[in-house]
Each structure stands twice: as structure tokens, then as C-alpha cells.
C-alpha positions as CSV (number, residue, x, y, z in Angstrom):
1,M,0.0,0.0,0.0
2,E,1.1,3.6,-0.7
3,N,-0.3,6.8,0.6
4,F,0.1,10.5,-0.4
5,T,-1.6,13.8,0.2
6,A,-3.0,16.2,-2.3
7,A,-4.0,19.8,-1.9
8,F,-7.1,21.3,-3.7
9,R,-8.1,24.9,-4.0
10,S,-11.6,24.1,-5.1
11,D,-14.2,21.9,-3.4
12,H,-15.6,21.1,-6.8
13,D,-12.3,19.9,-8.1
14,L,-11.8,17.9,-4.9
15,Q,-15.2,16.2,-5.2
16,Q,-14.5,15.3,-8.9
17,A,-11.2,13.7,-7.9
18,V,-12.8,11.8,-5.0
19,D,-15.5,10.4,-7.3
20,A,-12.9,9.3,-9.8
21,L,-10.6,7.8,-7.2
22,R,-13.5,5.8,-5.7
23,K,-14.3,4.4,-9.1
24,Q,-10.7,3.3,-9.4
25,G,-10.9,1.4,-6.1
26,V,-8.6,3.3,-3.8
27,I,-8.3,1.8,-0.3
28,D,-9.0,4.9,1.7
29,L,-9.7,8.6,1.3
30,Q,-9.6,11.2,4.1
31,I,-10.6,14.9,3.5
32,E,-9.5,17.8,5.7
33,P,-12.1,20.4,4.5
34,G,-12.4,24.1,4.8
35,V,-8.8,25.4,5.3
36,E,-9.3,29.1,5.0
37,P,-6.4,31.2,3.6
38,H,-6.0,33.1,6.8
39,Q,-6.0,30.0,9.0
40,P,-2.9,27.8,9.6
41,M,-3.1,24.5,7.9
42,P,-3.0,21.4,10.1
43,T,0.7,20.5,10.5
44,S,-0.1,16.8,10.7
45,L,-1.2,16.8,7.1
46,L,1.5,19.2,5.8
47,G,4.5,17.7,4.3
48,G,7.6,19.6,3.1
49,G,6.1,19.8,-0.4
50,L,3.4,22.2,0.7
51,S,5.4,24.4,3.0
52,H,6.5,26.7,0.2
53,L,2.9,27.9,-0.3
54,S,2.2,31.4,1.1
55,T,-0.9,31.9,3.2
56,A,-2.5,33.6,0.2
57,E,-2.0,30.5,-1.9
58,S,-3.1,28.0,0.7
59,P,-5.1,25.1,-0.6
60,G,-8.8,24.9,0.3
61,C,-8.8,21.2,1.1
62,L,-6.4,18.4,1.7
63,L,-7.0,14.9,0.6
64,Q,-5.1,11.9,2.0
65,I,-5.2,8.9,-0.4
66,V,-4.3,5.3,0.4
67,V,-4.0,3.1,-2.7
68,E,-2.5,-0.3,-3.8
69,S,1.2,0.2,-4.8
70,S,0.4,-1.0,-8.4
71,R,-2.2,1.8,-8.8
72,I,-0.4,4.8,-7.3
73,R,0.5,6.3,-10.7
74,Q,-3.1,6.1,-11.8
75,A,-4.3,7.8,-8.6
76,E,-1.6,10.5,-8.9
77,D,-2.6,11.2,-12.5
78,T,-6.3,11.4,-11.5
79,V,-5.5,13.9,-8.7
80,T,-3.5,16.2,-11.0
81,R,-6.1,15.9,-13.8
82,F,-8.6,17.5,-11.4
83,G,-6.3,20.3,-10.2
84,G,-4.7,18.7,-7.1
85,Q,-1.2,19.4,-6.1
86,L,0.7,16.2,-5.0
87,D,2.6,16.0,-1.7
88,R,4.2,12.6,-1.0
């Protein structure tokens, strides 16, 4: 199993990605909704890859994805297709 986190600026994009990932058969999805640009993002979900974002560019939602190792590339492609920024 593999896991990674993706940041989304739009709830609509996030929902589209979640729907597509569920159809692909991911093992688990966890959403951290409603991170406002003026609020600090939860550090437990932040990796080094997102720390370069300024508060004005903060993502609106974070999505944690757990997927079979053989399907990680497919899941990453799906996330980026719907506007997510990968953070592994």
C-alpha cells in the first residue's frame, strides 16, 4: 500500500477527484475540509512539499489517499487531472 496527500483549491475539483478515485478502487480517502487562507493548515497533514505555499496561496482542502502500490501512478494522474497538487 502507498499513501500520499494532495491539496485542492476548489471543493468542486476535490469532489470530482474523490468520485474518480472511488471508481478506481482506492483503499481509503480522508478529507480535511475548509482550510481558509487566513487559518494555519494542520501540520499533521502538511509535508515539506506544501510548506512553500504562502498563506494567500493556501489550498482549500487536503486529501489523503491510500492506494495499492500498483495503482499509485493512476491515482496521482487522477488527482493532477482535477487540479490537485501532490505531496508525498
